[in-house]
C-alpha positions as CSV (number, residue, x, y, z in Angstrom):
1,M,-26.2,8.0,32.6
2,R,-22.5,8.8,32.3
3,I,-20.1,6.3,30.8
4,A,-18.2,5.9,34.1
5,E,-21.4,5.2,36.0
6,A,-22.4,2.5,33.5
7,G,-19.2,0.7,34.2
8,I,-17.9,1.1,30.7
9,D,-14.1,1.3,30.3
10,Q,-13.6,4.7,28.8
11,S,-10.1,4.0,27.4
12,A,-11.4,0.9,25.5
13,N,-14.3,3.0,24.2
14,L,-11.9,5.8,23.2
15,T,-9.6,3.3,21.4
16,G,-12.6,1.9,19.5
17,L,-13.6,5.4,18.5
18,M,-10.1,6.2,17.3
19,R,-10.0,3.1,15.2
20,E,-13.3,4.0,13.6
21,S,-12.2,7.6,12.9
22,N,-8.8,6.4,11.5
23,K,-10.7,4.5,8.8
24,L,-11.7,7.8,7.4
25,N,-8.3,9.5,8.0
26,P,-6.3,9.8,4.7
27,Y,-3.0,10.0,6.7
28,H,-3.7,6.8,8.4
29,E,-4.6,5.1,5.1
30,Q,-1.3,6.2,3.7
31,L,0.5,4.5,6.7
32,A,-1.4,1.3,5.8
33,R,-0.3,1.5,2.2
34,P,3.2,3.0,2.2
35,E,4.4,4.6,-1.0
36,I,7.6,2.9,-2.0
37,C,8.4,4.9,-5.2
38,R,7.1,7.8,-7.4
39,F,8.2,8.6,-11.0
40,F,6.7,10.3,-14.0
41,G,3.4,10.8,-12.1
42,I,3.2,7.1,-11.2
43,V,2.9,6.2,-7.6
44,V,3.9,2.7,-6.4
45,A,2.7,1.4,-3.1
46,M,2.3,-1.8,-1.1
47,Y,-0.3,-2.8,1.5
48,Y,0.6,-4.5,4.7
49,K,-0.4,-8.2,5.2
50,E,-1.7,-8.4,1.7
51,H,-3.0,-11.5,0.0
52,N,-1.0,-13.6,-2.4
53,P,0.4,-13.6,-5.1
54,P,3.1,-11.1,-4.3
55,H,2.2,-7.8,-5.9
56,F,2.3,-4.0,-5.6
57,H,-0.2,-1.3,-6.3
58,V,0.2,1.5,-8.9
59,R,-1.8,4.7,-9.2
60,Y,-1.5,6.9,-12.3
61,G,-4.0,9.8,-12.4
62,D,-7.4,8.3,-11.8
63,Q,-6.3,4.8,-12.8
64,K,-5.2,2.0,-10.5
65,A,-3.6,-1.4,-11.0
66,E,-2.0,-4.3,-9.3
67,I,1.2,-5.8,-10.7
68,D,2.4,-9.3,-10.0
69,I,6.0,-9.1,-8.7
70,R,7.2,-12.6,-9.9
71,R,5.6,-12.6,-13.3
72,L,5.7,-8.8,-13.9
73,C,2.2,-8.7,-15.3
74,L,-1.0,-6.9,-14.7
75,L,-3.2,-8.7,-12.1
76,A,-6.0,-6.2,-11.8
77,G,-7.0,-2.7,-12.9
78,K,-5.9,-0.7,-15.9
79,L,-3.2,1.6,-16.9
80,P,-2.4,3.4,-20.1
81,P,0.0,1.3,-22.2
82,R,2.9,3.8,-21.9
83,A,2.5,4.0,-18.1
84,L,2.2,0.2,-17.8
85,G,5.4,-0.2,-19.9
86,L,7.2,2.2,-17.6
87,V,6.0,0.4,-14.5
88,I,7.1,-3.0,-15.9
89,E,10.5,-1.6,-16.8
90,W,10.9,-0.2,-13.3
91,A,9.7,-3.4,-11.7
92,T,12.2,-5.4,-13.8
93,Q,15.0,-3.3,-12.3
94,H,13.7,-3.8,-8.8
95,Q,12.2,-7.2,-8.7
96,D,14.4,-8.5,-5.9
97,D,13.8,-5.3,-3.9
98,L,10.0,-5.6,-4.4
99,M,10.1,-9.2,-3.1
100,E,12.0,-8.0,-0.1
101,D,9.5,-5.3,0.5
102,W,6.7,-7.8,0.0
103,E,8.1,-10.0,2.8
104,L,8.6,-6.9,5.1
105,A,5.0,-5.9,4.5
106,R,3.8,-9.4,5.4
107,Q,5.6,-8.9,8.7
108,D,4.3,-5.4,9.3
109,A,7.9,-4.1,9.1
110,E,9.0,-0.8,7.6
111,L,9.3,-0.9,3.8
112,K,12.3,0.3,1.9
113,S,11.8,3.1,-0.6
114,L,13.1,2.2,-4.1
115,A,14.8,4.4,-6.7
116,P,12.6,5.8,-9.4
117,L,12.9,5.1,-13.1
118,E,15.1,7.7,-14.8
């Protein structure tokens, strides 16, 4: 039996399939977790509609971490001490900007890119 004969809405079915396939699409995942900065091999990103407390995600090589924006401390994960120090130094310089991006992410709005640590 064909989909149309079964009375199934093809557009709704296609939308569902696209949603399922996008879960596996790395490009779509990148859109859900925009990169806001990159420096010294460290990638800083923030998810949309994320849970509290306000935080951002860091990736350095194979290691990942979450950093609390208000307290500027490690929430989860692990980074080498030198990389963690660089991230905290960068976050100190951009704490207000990070909170602004946090609020934008909670509203599904476009995030601002932030200047790297130099």
